[in-house]
KOLDRENRO-120103 format. One record per residue: residue in one letter; x, y, z of N, C-alpha, C in turn. Coordinates in nm, 2 decimals. Atoms other than C-alpha are relative to their C-alpha. Layout:
<"a" <X Y Z> <X Y Z> <X Y Z>>
...
This chain:
<"x" <0.08 -0.12 0.00> <0.00 0.00 0.00> <0.09 0.13 0.00>>
<"x" <-0.08 -0.12 -0.01> <0.28 0.24 0.09> <0.05 0.05 -0.14>>
<"x" <-0.05 -0.04 0.13> <0.43 0.23 -0.26> <-0.11 0.07 -0.09>>
<"x" <0.10 -0.05 0.08> <0.10 0.30 -0.42> <-0.05 0.14 0.04>>
<"x" <0.04 -0.13 -0.05> <0.05 0.61 -0.21> <0.09 0.12 -0.06>>
<"x" <-0.10 -0.11 0.03> <0.36 0.80 -0.34> <-0.05 0.09 -0.11>>
<"x" <0.04 -0.09 0.11> <0.20 0.93 -0.66> <-0.14 0.06 0.02>>
<"x" <0.14 -0.06 -0.02> <-0.14 1.02 -0.51> <0.02 0.14 0.06>>
<"x" <0.00 -0.14 -0.05> <-0.22 1.38 -0.44> <-0.05 0.01 0.14>>
<"x" <0.03 -0.01 -0.14> <-0.23 1.48 -0.08> <-0.15 0.04 0.02>>
<"x" <0.14 -0.05 -0.02> <-0.56 1.67 -0.11> <-0.10 -0.10 -0.03>>
<"x" <0.10 0.11 0.04> <-0.74 1.38 -0.28> <0.00 -0.11 0.11>>
<"x" <0.00 0.10 -0.10> <-0.62 1.14 -0.01> <-0.08 0.05 0.12>>
<"x" <0.07 -0.06 -0.12> <-0.75 1.37 0.27> <-0.15 0.01 -0.03>>
<"x" <0.15 -0.01 0.03> <-1.08 1.42 0.08> <-0.06 -0.14 0.01>>
<"x" <0.05 0.13 -0.02> <-1.12 1.04 0.08> <-0.01 -0.05 0.14>>
<"x" <-0.01 0.05 -0.14> <-1.02 0.99 0.44> <0.06 0.11 0.09>>
<"x" <-0.04 -0.12 -0.08> <-1.01 1.30 0.67> <0.09 -0.04 0.11>>
<"x" <-0.09 0.04 -0.11> <-0.82 1.10 0.94> <0.14 0.02 -0.04>>
<"x" <-0.14 -0.02 0.05> <-0.51 1.14 0.72> <0.05 0.14 0.02>>
<"x" <-0.04 -0.13 -0.03> <-0.51 1.51 0.79> <0.09 0.01 0.12>>
<"x" <-0.08 0.00 -0.12> <-0.37 1.45 1.13> <0.14 -0.05 -0.02>>
<"x" <-0.13 0.05 0.03> <-0.08 1.26 0.99> <0.08 0.11 -0.07>>
<"x" <-0.07 -0.11 0.07> <0.01 1.54 0.75> <0.03 0.11 0.09>>
<"x" <-0.02 -0.11 -0.10> <-0.03 1.79 1.03> <0.12 -0.03 0.09>>
<"x" <-0.11 0.03 -0.09> <0.21 1.60 1.25> <0.14 0.01 -0.07>>
<"x" <-0.12 -0.02 0.08> <0.47 1.62 0.97> <0.01 0.14 -0.04>>
<"x" <0.00 -0.14 0.04> <0.39 1.99 0.93> <-0.01 0.02 -0.15>>
<"x" <0.02 0.00 0.15> <0.28 1.93 0.57> <-0.14 0.06 -0.03>>
<"x" <0.12 -0.08 0.04> <0.02 2.15 0.40> <-0.09 -0.09 -0.09>>
<"x" <0.09 0.09 0.07> <-0.27 1.93 0.29> <-0.12 0.08 -0.07>>
<"x" <0.12 -0.07 0.05> <-0.52 2.21 0.21> <0.05 0.10 -0.12>>
<"x" <-0.04 -0.09 0.10> <-0.36 2.50 0.02> <0.10 -0.07 -0.10>>
<"x" <-0.10 0.07 0.08> <-0.07 2.28 -0.10> <-0.03 -0.14 -0.03>>
<"x" <0.04 0.14 0.01> <-0.27 1.97 -0.15> <-0.01 -0.06 -0.14>>
<"x" <0.02 0.04 0.14> <-0.26 1.96 -0.53> <0.14 -0.06 -0.05>>
<"x" <-0.12 0.07 0.04> <0.08 1.77 -0.54> <0.01 -0.14 0.06>>
<"x" <-0.01 0.14 -0.05> <0.18 1.41 -0.49> <0.07 -0.01 0.13>>
<"x" <-0.07 0.02 -0.12> <0.31 1.27 -0.17> <0.15 0.00 -0.03>>
<"x" <-0.14 0.00 0.03> <0.65 1.21 -0.34> <0.05 0.15 -0.02>>
<"x" <-0.05 -0.14 0.02> <0.67 1.58 -0.45> <-0.01 0.08 0.13>>
<"x" <0.01 -0.07 -0.13> <0.55 1.70 -0.11> <0.12 -0.04 0.10>>
<"x" <-0.12 0.05 -0.08> <0.82 1.49 0.07> <0.13 0.07 -0.04>>
<"x" <-0.12 -0.07 0.06> <1.09 1.64 -0.16> <-0.01 0.14 0.04>>
<"x" <0.02 -0.14 -0.03> <0.95 1.99 -0.10> <0.03 0.03 0.15>>
<"x" <0.00 -0.03 -0.14> <0.93 1.96 0.28> <0.11 -0.08 0.08>>
<"x" <-0.11 0.07 -0.07> <1.23 1.73 0.35> <-0.05 -0.10 0.09>>
<"x" <0.07 0.11 -0.08> <1.01 1.45 0.49> <0.04 -0.13 -0.06>>
<"x" <-0.02 0.14 0.04> <1.09 1.08 0.48> <-0.12 -0.06 -0.07>>
<"x" <0.11 0.05 0.07> <0.86 0.94 0.22> <-0.04 -0.14 0.06>>
<"x" <0.03 0.13 -0.06> <0.89 0.59 0.37> <-0.08 0.01 0.13>>
<"x" <0.06 -0.02 -0.14> <0.80 0.71 0.72> <-0.14 0.06 -0.02>>
<"x" <0.13 -0.06 0.01> <0.51 0.92 0.60> <-0.10 -0.10 -0.06>>
<"x" <0.09 0.09 0.06> <0.35 0.66 0.37> <-0.03 -0.12 0.10>>
<"x" <0.03 0.11 -0.10> <0.39 0.40 0.65> <-0.10 0.04 0.10>>
<"x" <0.10 -0.04 -0.09> <0.20 0.61 0.89> <-0.14 0.02 -0.06>>
<"x" <0.13 -0.01 0.07> <-0.07 0.69 0.63> <-0.06 -0.13 -0.02>>
<"x" <0.05 0.13 0.02> <-0.11 0.33 0.55> <-0.06 -0.06 0.13>>
<"x" <0.04 0.05 -0.13> <-0.14 0.24 0.92> <-0.14 0.06 0.03>>
<"x" <0.13 -0.06 -0.03> <-0.43 0.49 0.96> <-0.10 -0.05 -0.09>>
<"x" <0.10 0.05 0.10> <-0.60 0.37 0.64> <-0.04 -0.14 0.03>>
<"x" <0.04 0.14 -0.03> <-0.59 0.01 0.76> <-0.09 -0.01 0.12>>
<"x" <0.08 0.01 -0.12> <-0.76 0.09 1.08> <-0.15 0.02 -0.03>>
<"x" <0.15 -0.01 0.04> <-1.15 0.06 1.08> <-0.04 0.15 0.02>>
<"x" <0.05 -0.13 -0.01> <-1.32 0.39 1.02> <-0.11 0.01 0.10>>
<"x" <0.11 -0.02 -0.10> <-1.53 0.52 1.31> <-0.11 0.09 -0.07>>
<"x" <0.11 -0.09 0.05> <-1.82 0.76 1.28> <0.07 0.13 -0.04>>
<"x" <-0.05 -0.12 0.05> <-1.70 1.04 1.06> <-0.08 0.05 -0.12>>
<"x" <0.07 -0.06 0.12> <-1.86 1.27 0.80> <0.08 -0.02 -0.13>>
<"x" <-0.07 0.03 0.13> <-1.78 1.16 0.45> <-0.04 0.11 -0.10>>
<"x" <0.03 -0.11 0.08> <-1.78 1.50 0.28> <0.01 -0.02 -0.15>>
<"x" <-0.03 0.02 0.14> <-1.65 1.36 -0.04> <-0.12 -0.06 -0.08>>
<"x" <0.12 0.06 0.07> <-1.99 1.19 -0.11> <-0.12 0.10 0.00>>
<"x" <0.11 -0.10 -0.01> <-2.20 1.50 -0.04> <-0.02 0.07 -0.14>>
<"x" <0.03 -0.08 0.11> <-2.38 1.68 -0.32> <0.06 0.14 0.02>>
<"x" <-0.08 -0.13 -0.01> <-2.21 2.02 -0.40> <-0.08 0.10 0.08>>
<"x" <0.07 -0.10 -0.07> <-2.50 2.23 -0.28> <-0.01 -0.02 0.15>>
<"x" <0.00 0.03 -0.15> <-2.51 2.06 0.06> <0.14 0.03 0.06>>
<"x" <-0.14 -0.04 -0.05> <-2.13 2.10 0.09> <0.01 0.15 0.01>>
<"x" <-0.01 -0.15 -0.01> <-2.16 2.47 0.01> <-0.08 0.05 0.12>>
<"x" <0.08 -0.04 -0.11> <-2.44 2.51 0.27> <0.08 -0.03 0.13>>
<"x" <-0.08 0.04 -0.12> <-2.22 2.33 0.53> <0.12 0.10 0.02>>
<"x" <-0.11 -0.09 -0.01> <-1.92 2.55 0.46> <-0.04 0.14 0.05>>
<"x" <0.05 -0.14 -0.03> <-2.12 2.87 0.48> <-0.05 0.00 0.15>>
<"x" <0.06 0.00 -0.13> <-2.31 2.77 0.80> <0.09 -0.04 0.11>>
<"x" <-0.09 0.05 -0.10> <-2.02 2.61 0.98> <0.13 0.09 0.00>>
<"x" <-0.13 -0.07 0.00> <-1.69 2.77 0.87> <-0.01 0.15 -0.02>>
<"x" <0.02 -0.14 0.01> <-1.81 3.11 0.75> <-0.05 0.06 0.13>>
<"x" <0.06 -0.05 -0.13> <-2.01 3.16 1.07> <0.11 0.00 0.10>>
<"x" <-0.11 0.01 -0.10> <-1.71 3.05 1.28> <0.09 0.12 -0.02>>
<"x" <-0.09 -0.11 0.03> <-1.48 3.30 1.11> <-0.06 0.14 0.05>>
<"x" <0.06 -0.13 -0.04> <-1.72 3.59 1.16> <-0.02 0.01 0.15>>
<"x" <0.02 -0.01 -0.15> <-1.78 3.50 1.53> <0.14 0.02 0.06>>
<"x" <-0.13 0.00 -0.07> <-1.41 3.45 1.61> <0.09 0.12 -0.02>>
<"x" <-0.09 -0.12 0.03> <-1.25 3.75 1.44> <-0.01 0.11 0.10>>
<"x" <0.00 -0.11 -0.10> <-1.38 4.02 1.68> <0.05 -0.04 0.13>>
<"x" <-0.04 0.05 -0.13> <-1.31 3.80 1.98> <0.16 0.00 0.00>>
<"x" <-0.14 0.01 0.01> <-0.95 3.74 1.87> <0.06 0.14 -0.01>>
<"x" <-0.05 -0.14 0.01> <-0.90 4.11 1.78> <0.00 0.07 0.14>>
<"x" <0.01 -0.06 -0.14> <-1.02 4.21 2.13> <0.11 -0.05 0.09>>
<"x" <-0.10 0.06 -0.09> <-0.78 3.97 2.30> <0.14 0.05 -0.04>>
<"x" <-0.13 -0.05 0.05> <-0.48 4.08 2.08> <0.02 0.14 0.05>>
<"x" <-0.01 -0.14 -0.04> <-0.56 4.44 2.16> <0.04 0.01 0.15>>
<"x" <-0.03 0.00 -0.14> <-0.55 4.36 2.53> <0.14 -0.04 0.03>>
<"x" <-0.14 0.04 -0.04> <-0.22 4.17 2.54> <0.10 0.09 -0.07>>
<"x" <-0.10 -0.09 0.05> <-0.05 4.42 2.31> <0.01 0.12 0.09>>
<"x" <0.00 -0.11 -0.09> <-0.15 4.70 2.54> <0.07 -0.03 0.13>>
<"x" <-0.06 0.04 -0.13> <-0.04 4.51 2.85> <0.15 -0.04 -0.01>>
<"x" <-0.14 0.06 0.01> <0.27 4.33 2.73> <0.08 0.04 -0.12>>
<"x" <-0.06 -0.04 0.13> <0.35 4.49 2.39> <0.14 0.07 0.02>>
<"x" <-0.12 -0.08 -0.01> <0.62 4.72 2.52> <0.13 -0.09 0.02>>
<"x" <-0.11 0.09 -0.02> <0.84 4.43 2.63> <0.00 -0.12 -0.09>>
<"x" <0.01 0.11 0.09> <0.72 4.18 2.37> <-0.05 0.05 -0.13>>
<"x" <0.05 -0.07 0.13> <0.71 4.36 2.03> <-0.05 -0.10 -0.10>>
<"x" <0.05 0.09 0.09> <0.63 4.04 1.85> <-0.15 -0.01 0.01>>
<"x" <0.15 0.00 -0.01> <0.27 4.07 1.98> <-0.06 0.10 -0.10>>
<"x" <0.06 -0.10 0.09> <0.21 4.38 1.77> <0.01 -0.06 -0.14>>
<"x" <-0.01 0.06 0.13> <0.34 4.19 1.47> <-0.11 -0.11 -0.03>>
<"x" <0.11 0.09 0.01> <0.09 3.91 1.54> <-0.13 0.07 -0.03>>
<"x" <0.12 -0.08 0.01> <-0.18 4.17 1.58> <-0.02 0.05 -0.15>>
<"x" <0.01 -0.06 0.14> <-0.10 4.33 1.24> <-0.03 -0.12 -0.10>>
<"x" <0.02 0.11 0.09> <-0.09 3.99 1.07> <-0.15 -0.05 0.01>>
<"x" <0.14 0.05 -0.01> <-0.43 3.89 1.21> <-0.10 0.11 -0.05>>
<"x" <0.09 -0.10 0.06> <-0.58 4.23 1.11> <0.00 -0.02 -0.15>>
<"x" <0.00 0.02 0.14> <-0.47 4.16 0.76> <-0.09 -0.12 -0.04>>
<"x" <0.09 0.11 0.02> <-0.64 3.82 0.78> <-0.14 0.03 0.01>>
<"x" <0.14 -0.04 -0.02> <-0.96 3.97 0.92> <-0.05 0.07 -0.12>>
<"x" <0.05 -0.08 0.12> <-0.99 4.21 0.63> <-0.01 -0.09 -0.12>>
<"x" <0.00 0.09 0.12> <-0.90 3.95 0.36> <-0.11 -0.10 0.01>>
<"x" <0.10 0.11 -0.01> <-1.12 3.68 0.50> <-0.14 0.05 -0.01>>
<"x" <0.13 -0.06 0.01> <-1.42 3.91 0.54> <-0.04 0.02 -0.15>>
<"x" <0.02 -0.02 0.14> <-1.39 4.00 0.17> <-0.02 -0.13 -0.07>>
<"x" <0.00 0.13 0.06> <-1.32 3.64 0.07> <-0.14 -0.07 0.02>>
<"x" <0.12 0.07 -0.03> <-1.63 3.50 0.25> <-0.12 0.06 -0.08>>
<"x" <0.10 -0.06 0.08> <-1.85 3.76 0.08> <0.00 -0.04 -0.15>>
<"x" <-0.02 0.03 0.14> <-1.71 3.68 -0.26> <-0.06 -0.14 -0.03>>
<"x" <0.05 0.13 0.02> <-1.79 3.31 -0.21> <-0.15 0.00 0.01>>
<"x" <0.14 0.00 -0.02> <-2.14 3.38 -0.09> <-0.08 0.07 -0.11>>
<"x" <0.07 -0.07 0.11> <-2.22 3.62 -0.37> <0.02 -0.06 -0.14>>
<"x" <-0.03 0.06 0.13> <-2.05 3.44 -0.66> <-0.01 -0.15 -0.01>>
<"x" <-0.02 0.15 0.01> <-1.97 3.08 -0.59> <-0.12 -0.08 0.05>>
<"x" <0.11 0.08 -0.06> <-2.24 2.94 -0.36> <-0.13 0.01 -0.08>>
<"x" <0.13 0.00 0.08> <-2.54 3.07 -0.56> <0.02 -0.08 -0.13>>
<"x" <-0.02 0.07 0.12> <-2.38 2.92 -0.87> <-0.01 -0.15 0.02>>
<"x" <0.00 0.14 -0.04> <-2.33 2.58 -0.70> <-0.15 -0.04 0.02>>
<"x" <0.14 0.03 -0.03> <-2.70 2.59 -0.59> <-0.08 0.00 -0.13>>
<"x" <0.07 0.00 0.13> <-2.81 2.68 -0.94> <0.02 -0.12 -0.08>>
<"x" <-0.03 0.13 0.07> <-2.63 2.38 -1.09> <-0.09 -0.11 0.06>>
<"x" <0.08 0.11 -0.06> <-2.81 2.16 -0.84> <-0.15 0.01 -0.03>>
<"x" <0.14 -0.02 0.02> <-3.15 2.31 -0.89> <-0.05 0.00 -0.15>>
<"x" <0.04 -0.02 0.14> <-3.15 2.39 -1.26> <0.12 -0.01 -0.09>>
<"x" <-0.12 0.02 0.09> <-2.86 2.24 -1.46> <-0.03 0.02 -0.15>>
<"x" <0.03 -0.04 0.14> <-2.94 2.43 -1.78> <0.13 0.04 -0.06>>
<"x" <-0.13 -0.03 0.07> <-2.63 2.41 -2.00> <0.00 0.13 -0.07>>
<"x" <0.00 -0.12 0.08> <-2.74 2.70 -2.21> <0.02 0.12 0.10>>
<"x" <-0.01 -0.11 -0.10> <-2.77 2.93 -1.90> <0.14 0.00 0.06>>
<"x" <-0.13 0.01 -0.07> <-2.45 2.80 -1.73> <0.11 0.03 -0.10>>
<"x" <-0.11 -0.03 0.09> <-2.24 2.84 -2.05> <0.03 0.15 -0.01>>
<"x" <-0.02 -0.15 0.00> <-2.28 3.22 -2.01> <0.07 0.04 0.12>>
<"x" <-0.07 -0.04 -0.12> <-2.11 3.21 -1.68> <0.14 -0.07 0.01>>
<"x" <-0.13 0.05 -0.01> <-1.74 3.17 -1.63> <0.06 0.01 0.14>>
<"x" <-0.05 0.00 -0.13> <-1.61 3.07 -1.29> <0.15 -0.02 0.01>>
<"x" <-0.14 0.04 0.00> <-1.25 3.00 -1.39> <0.08 0.12 0.07>>
<"x" <-0.06 -0.11 -0.07> <-1.14 3.35 -1.28> <-0.02 0.01 0.14>>
<"x" <0.03 0.00 -0.14> <-1.32 3.37 -0.95> <0.06 -0.11 0.08>>
<"x" <-0.06 0.11 -0.07> <-1.21 3.02 -0.85> <0.15 0.01 0.02>>
<"x" <-0.14 -0.02 -0.01> <-0.85 3.09 -0.93> <0.04 0.11 0.10>>
<"x" <-0.02 -0.11 -0.10> <-0.87 3.41 -0.72> <-0.02 -0.05 0.14>>
<"x" <0.03 0.06 -0.13> <-1.02 3.22 -0.43> <0.11 -0.09 0.04>>
<"x" <-0.11 0.09 -0.04> <-0.75 2.96 -0.44> <0.13 0.08 0.04>>
<"x" <-0.12 -0.09 -0.04> <-0.48 3.24 -0.44> <-0.02 0.06 0.13>>
<"x" <0.02 -0.06 -0.14> <-0.65 3.40 -0.14> <0.01 -0.11 0.11>>
<"x" <-0.02 0.11 -0.10> <-0.65 3.06 0.04> <0.15 -0.01 0.02>>
<"x" <-0.15 0.00 -0.01> <-0.27 3.05 -0.03> <0.05 0.11 0.09>>
<"x" <-0.05 -0.12 -0.08> <-0.23 3.40 0.11> <-0.03 -0.02 0.15>>
<"x" <0.03 0.01 -0.15> <-0.41 3.32 0.44> <0.08 -0.12 0.06>>
<"x" <-0.08 0.11 -0.05> <-0.23 2.99 0.47> <0.14 0.04 0.03>>
<"x" <-0.13 -0.06 -0.02> <0.10 3.17 0.44> <0.01 0.09 0.12>>
<"x" <0.01 -0.10 -0.11> <-0.01 3.44 0.68> <0.00 -0.08 0.14>>
<"x" <0.01 0.07 -0.13> <-0.09 3.18 0.95> <0.12 -0.09 0.02>>
<"x" <-0.13 0.07 -0.02> <0.23 2.99 0.89> <0.10 0.10 0.07>>
<"x" <-0.08 -0.10 -0.07> <0.40 3.32 0.99> <-0.04 0.02 0.14>>
<"x" <0.05 -0.02 -0.13> <0.18 3.36 1.29> <0.05 -0.12 0.09>>
<"x" <-0.04 0.12 -0.07> <0.26 3.00 1.39> <0.15 0.01 0.04>>
<"x" <-0.14 -0.01 -0.02> <0.63 3.07 1.35> <0.03 0.10 0.11>>
<"x" <-0.03 -0.11 -0.10> <0.63 3.39 1.56> <-0.04 -0.05 0.14>>
<"x" <0.05 0.04 -0.13> <0.43 3.22 1.84> <0.06 -0.13 0.04>>
<"x" <-0.06 0.13 -0.03> <0.65 2.91 1.84> <-0.11 -0.11 0.01>>
<"x" <0.11 0.09 0.01> <0.35 2.70 1.73> <-0.10 0.02 0.11>>
<"x" <0.11 -0.04 -0.09> <0.11 2.89 1.96> <0.04 -0.05 0.15>>
<"x" <-0.05 0.03 -0.13> <0.32 2.82 2.27> <0.02 0.13 0.08>>
<"x" <-0.01 -0.12 -0.08> <0.27 3.10 2.53> <0.12 -0.01 0.10>>
<"x" <-0.11 0.01 -0.11> <0.55 3.19 2.78> <-0.05 -0.07 0.12>>
<"x" <0.04 0.08 -0.12> <0.55 2.98 3.10> <-0.08 0.09 0.10>>
<"x" <0.07 -0.08 -0.09> <0.44 3.28 3.30> <-0.11 0.09 -0.06>>
<"x" <0.10 -0.08 0.07> <0.18 3.40 3.05> <-0.13 0.01 0.09>>
<"x" <0.12 -0.02 -0.07> <-0.14 3.54 3.20> <-0.11 -0.07 -0.08>>
<"x" <0.11 0.08 0.07> <-0.48 3.37 3.12> <-0.04 0.06 -0.13>>
<"x" <0.04 -0.07 0.13> <-0.56 3.63 2.85> <0.10 -0.03 -0.11>>
<"x" <-0.11 0.04 0.09> <-0.23 3.56 2.68> <-0.02 -0.14 -0.05>>
<"x" <0.02 0.14 0.03> <-0.29 3.19 2.69> <-0.12 -0.02 -0.09>>
<"x" <0.12 0.02 0.08> <-0.64 3.22 2.56> <0.01 0.05 -0.14>>
<"x" <-0.02 -0.06 0.13> <-0.53 3.44 2.27> <0.07 -0.10 -0.09>>
<"x" <-0.07 0.10 0.08> <-0.28 3.18 2.15> <-0.08 -0.12 -0.03>>
<"x" <0.09 0.11 0.02> <-0.53 2.90 2.20> <-0.10 0.03 -0.11>>
<"x" <0.10 -0.03 0.10> <-0.79 3.08 1.99> <0.06 0.02 -0.14>>
<"x" <-0.07 -0.01 0.13> <-0.54 3.16 1.72> <0.03 -0.14 -0.06>>
<"x" <-0.02 0.14 0.05> <-0.45 2.79 1.70> <-0.13 -0.06 -0.05>>
<"x" <0.13 0.06 0.04> <-0.81 2.69 1.68> <-0.05 0.07 -0.13>>
<"x" <0.04 -0.07 0.12> <-0.87 2.96 1.41> <0.08 -0.06 -0.12>>
<"x" <-0.08 0.06 0.11> <-0.58 2.81 1.20> <-0.05 -0.14 -0.03>>
<"x" <0.05 0.14 0.02> <-0.71 2.45 1.25> <-0.13 0.01 -0.08>>
<"x" <0.12 -0.01 0.08> <-1.05 2.56 1.13> <0.02 0.05 -0.14>>
<"x" <-0.04 -0.04 0.13> <-0.90 2.74 0.84> <0.05 -0.11 -0.09>>
<"x" <-0.05 0.11 0.08> <-0.72 2.43 0.73> <-0.11 -0.09 -0.05>>
<"x" <0.11 0.09 0.05> <-1.04 2.22 0.72> <-0.09 0.08 -0.10>>
<"x" <0.08 -0.08 0.09> <-1.23 2.51 0.56> <0.06 0.00 -0.15>>
<"x" <-0.07 0.00 0.13> <-0.97 2.54 0.28> <0.00 -0.14 -0.07>>
<"x" <0.00 0.13 0.05> <-0.95 2.17 0.24> <-0.13 -0.04 -0.07>>
<"x" <0.13 0.03 0.06> <-1.32 2.13 0.18> <-0.02 0.07 -0.13>>
<"x" <0.02 -0.08 0.12> <-1.30 2.40 -0.09> <0.10 -0.04 -0.11>>
<"x" <-0.10 0.03 0.10> <-0.97 2.34 -0.26> <0.00 -0.14 -0.05>>
<"x" <-0.01 0.14 0.04> <-0.99 1.96 -0.26> <-0.13 -0.06 -0.03>>
<"x" <0.13 0.05 0.03> <-1.36 1.91 -0.30> <-0.09 0.09 -0.08>>
<"x" <0.10 -0.09 0.06> <-1.59 2.20 -0.38> <0.05 0.06 -0.13>>
<"x" <-0.04 -0.07 0.12> <-1.38 2.38 -0.63> <0.03 -0.10 -0.12>>
<"x" <-0.02 0.10 0.11> <-1.26 2.08 -0.84> <-0.12 -0.06 -0.05>>
<"x" <0.13 0.06 0.04> <-1.60 1.92 -0.84> <-0.09 0.09 -0.07>>
<"x" <0.08 -0.10 0.07> <-1.77 2.24 -0.94> <0.06 0.02 -0.15>>
<"x" <-0.06 -0.01 0.14> <-1.52 2.27 -1.24> <-0.04 -0.12 -0.08>>
<"x" <0.03 0.12 0.07> <-1.58 1.91 -1.33> <-0.15 -0.01 -0.04>>
<"x" <0.14 0.00 0.03> <-1.96 1.93 -1.31> <-0.04 0.10 -0.10>>
<"x" <0.03 -0.10 0.10> <-1.97 2.24 -1.51> <0.05 -0.05 -0.14>>
<"x" <-0.05 0.05 0.12> <-1.75 2.08 -1.78> <-0.10 -0.11 -0.06>>
<"x" <0.09 0.11 0.04> <-1.98 1.78 -1.79> <-0.13 0.06 -0.06>>
<"x" <0.12 -0.06 0.05> <-2.29 2.00 -1.83> <0.01 0.06 -0.13>>
<"x" <-0.03 -0.07 0.12> <-2.14 2.20 -2.10> <0.03 -0.09 -0.12>>
<"x" <-0.03 0.10 0.10> <-2.04 1.89 -2.29> <-0.12 -0.08 -0.05>>
<"x" <0.12 0.08 0.04> <-2.39 1.75 -2.31> <-0.05 0.05 -0.13>>
């Protein structure tokens, strides 16, 4: 099994079995924004032992699957609804809370810990970019996905071109992924100082949760919603 995994794309593997996301995360490998490359290529890029990685992946895949949501089998309109109601809602709820916490710890500790202001600036950039990104998906992409499901009229759909917006959304995903890699680096993987106050600890914990949620959010879109939307549109236009 290990040998057969090497040429498979990371994102497709995680789409088929989300348990594998934890393995890639343990190796600090990007399965969402950078999921469109093979395991072999990813190992070369990240300096990871291909044998060790595929061995751990195979071990997880051999284990019986418990109760988990199989997003890969969902119709696209249901997947879009889930992303909007779960991940978009989460982002909008968490942004102001994290902003308030960052403001507090910068005011209290920022003079002696200048890296906190850097984290605050990075997160402000994320907040602005993500707010615009969510709106773009809800105005352009999700209505289109629902239209395909409800009324797959090839003549109507042929007048709409999603290639540009989808490419932009993928680039925006890359941007936020890179931004949070930098936040993770600055915070030493969200590890607060030993003497950190509760607010400091809470801020780091919420930033980590935000990044974890972002990874699943981007995974569902980059590795499932976007490619399947492109594929379904091509099929409809070829009829």
